[in-house]
C-alpha positions in Angstrom: 102.8 -22.5 61.5 105.1 -24.2 64.1 102.2 -24.7 66.5 100.3 -26.7 64.0 103.5 -29.0 63.5 103.4 -29.4 67.4 99.7 -30.3 67.5 100.1 -32.9 64.6 103.2 -34.3 66.1 101.5 -34.6 69.6 98.6 -36.6 68.0 101.1 -39.0 66.2 103.5 -39.5 69.1 102.4 -37.9 72.3 105.0 -39.8 74.5 108.0 -38.9 72.5 110.4 -36.4 74.4 110.6 -33.1 72.7 112.4 -30.9 75.4 115.2 -31.9 77.6 116.4 -29.5 80.4 118.7 -31.1 83.0 116.8 -34.1 84.4 113.6 -32.7 83.1 111.8 -34.1 80.1 108.8 -32.7 78.4 106.7 -34.9 75.8 105.0 -33.6 72.7 101.8 -34.5 74.4 102.6 -32.4 77.5 103.8 -29.5 75.5 100.7 -29.5 73.4 98.3 -29.8 76.5 100.1 -26.7 78.2 100.3 -24.6 75.0 96.6 -25.2 74.4 95.9 -24.2 78.2 98.0 -20.9 77.8 96.3 -20.1 74.5 92.8 -20.5 76.0 93.8 -18.5 79.1 95.1 -15.7 76.9 91.9 -15.5 74.8 89.8 -15.4 77.9 91.9 -12.5 79.3 91.2 -10.5 76.0 94.2 -11.2 73.8 93.1 -10.5 70.3 94.5 -12.2 67.1 97.5 -10.3 66.0 98.4 -8.9 69.3 102.1 -8.8 70.2 102.9 -10.4 73.4 106.3 -10.2 75.1 107.9 -13.2 76.9 110.3 -12.7 79.8 111.7 -16.0 80.7 115.0 -17.9 81.0 115.6 -20.7 78.6 113.2 -23.3 79.9 110.3 -25.5 78.7 108.1 -22.6 80.1 109.5 -20.3 77.5 108.8 -22.9 74.7 105.2 -23.3 76.2 104.7 -19.3 76.3 106.0 -19.1 72.7 103.8 -21.8 71.2 100.8 -20.9 73.5 100.9 -17.3 72.1 100.9 -18.5 68.6 98.0 -20.9 69.1 96.0 -18.0 70.4 96.8 -16.1 67.3 99.3 -13.8 68.9 102.8 -12.8 67.9 105.4 -13.8 70.3 
């Protein structure tokens, strides 16, 4: 799964930039942290493995965080 690649890459090179939006830069470490936070939140709120979760967002780092966070929690974005 892509979220596993993200986690592994974040361990190897956490300070490497993975997302650029205008002047904003997000590193693998930051992306991994925020996706893990979202996954934890979703599971605490009752999301079950295999649940389908919709994302309503413009193209942004938050969209990427949402996509991978849902996957980390076992959901289907």
